[in-house]
C-alpha positions as CSV (number, residue, x, y, z in Angstrom):
1,X,92.0,70.5,105.5
2,X,91.3,73.7,107.5
3,X,88.0,74.6,108.8
4,X,87.6,78.2,110.2
5,X,84.3,79.5,111.7
6,X,84.1,83.3,112.5
7,X,81.5,85.3,114.1
8,X,81.5,88.8,115.4
9,X,82.8,87.7,118.8
10,X,84.8,84.4,118.1
11,X,87.0,82.5,115.9
12,X,87.6,78.9,115.9
13,X,90.0,76.9,113.5
14,X,90.1,73.2,113.5
15,X,91.9,70.4,111.6
16,X,95.0,72.1,110.5
17,X,98.3,70.0,110.0
18,X,101.8,70.7,109.9
19,X,102.0,72.0,106.4
20,X,103.3,75.7,105.6
21,X,99.9,76.9,104.8
22,X,98.2,75.7,108.1
23,X,101.2,77.1,110.0
24,X,100.8,80.4,108.5
25,X,96.9,80.6,109.1
26,X,97.7,79.6,112.7
27,X,100.5,81.8,113.3
28,X,98.3,85.1,111.7
29,X,95.2,83.7,113.9
30,X,97.3,83.8,117.2
31,X,98.9,87.1,116.3
32,X,95.6,88.7,115.7
33,X,93.9,87.1,119.1
34,X,96.9,88.6,121.0
35,X,95.7,92.2,119.8
36,X,91.8,91.5,120.9
37,X,90.3,91.7,124.4
38,X,90.0,88.1,124.9
39,X,87.2,86.5,127.1
40,X,88.4,82.8,126.3
41,X,91.2,81.4,124.6
42,X,92.5,77.8,124.0
43,X,95.1,76.8,121.4
44,X,96.7,73.3,121.0
45,X,97.9,71.3,118.0
46,X,95.5,71.2,115.2
47,X,92.9,73.5,117.2
48,X,92.4,77.2,118.1
49,X,89.4,78.6,120.0
50,X,89.1,82.4,121.0
51,X,86.1,84.5,122.3
52,X,86.4,88.4,122.5
53,X,84.5,91.4,123.3
54,X,82.9,92.9,120.3
55,X,84.5,96.3,119.5
56,X,85.5,98.1,116.2
57,X,89.0,97.0,116.6
58,X,87.8,93.3,116.6
59,X,85.8,93.9,113.5
60,X,88.7,95.5,111.6
61,X,91.0,92.5,112.5
62,X,88.7,90.0,111.6
63,X,88.0,91.8,108.3
64,X,91.6,91.6,107.6
65,X,91.9,88.0,108.6
66,X,89.2,87.2,106.1
67,X,90.7,89.0,103.5
68,X,94.3,87.2,104.2
69,X,92.5,83.9,104.2
70,X,90.8,84.8,100.9
71,X,94.0,85.9,99.3
72,X,95.5,82.9,100.1
73,X,93.1,81.1,97.3
74,X,93.8,77.7,99.1
75,X,91.5,75.1,98.3
76,X,92.1,73.3,101.5
77,X,90.6,75.8,103.5
78,X,86.9,75.8,104.3
79,X,85.8,79.3,105.7
80,X,82.4,79.9,107.5
81,X,81.8,83.6,108.0
82,X,78.8,84.5,110.0
83,X,80.0,87.9,110.9
84,X,77.5,91.0,111.0
85,X,78.4,94.0,109.1
86,X,81.3,96.3,109.7
């Protein structure tokens, strides 16, 4: 199971394992974070946490990330989306 917590200025992913779906989620999240103005970033096996500046681009990237997670339609992903509106 993967737990993903998203707010307007942070993303946290916990509990992913070495399955292909988990690796894909982790890779997309890391790529997304590389395009944000990060204030904090920590990534290690089974955990990713990033906080970043609130900007239009961060809102768009998070929106697309949530769409990616939703489109996966994988029952092992638990998404908590606490973002405001775009």
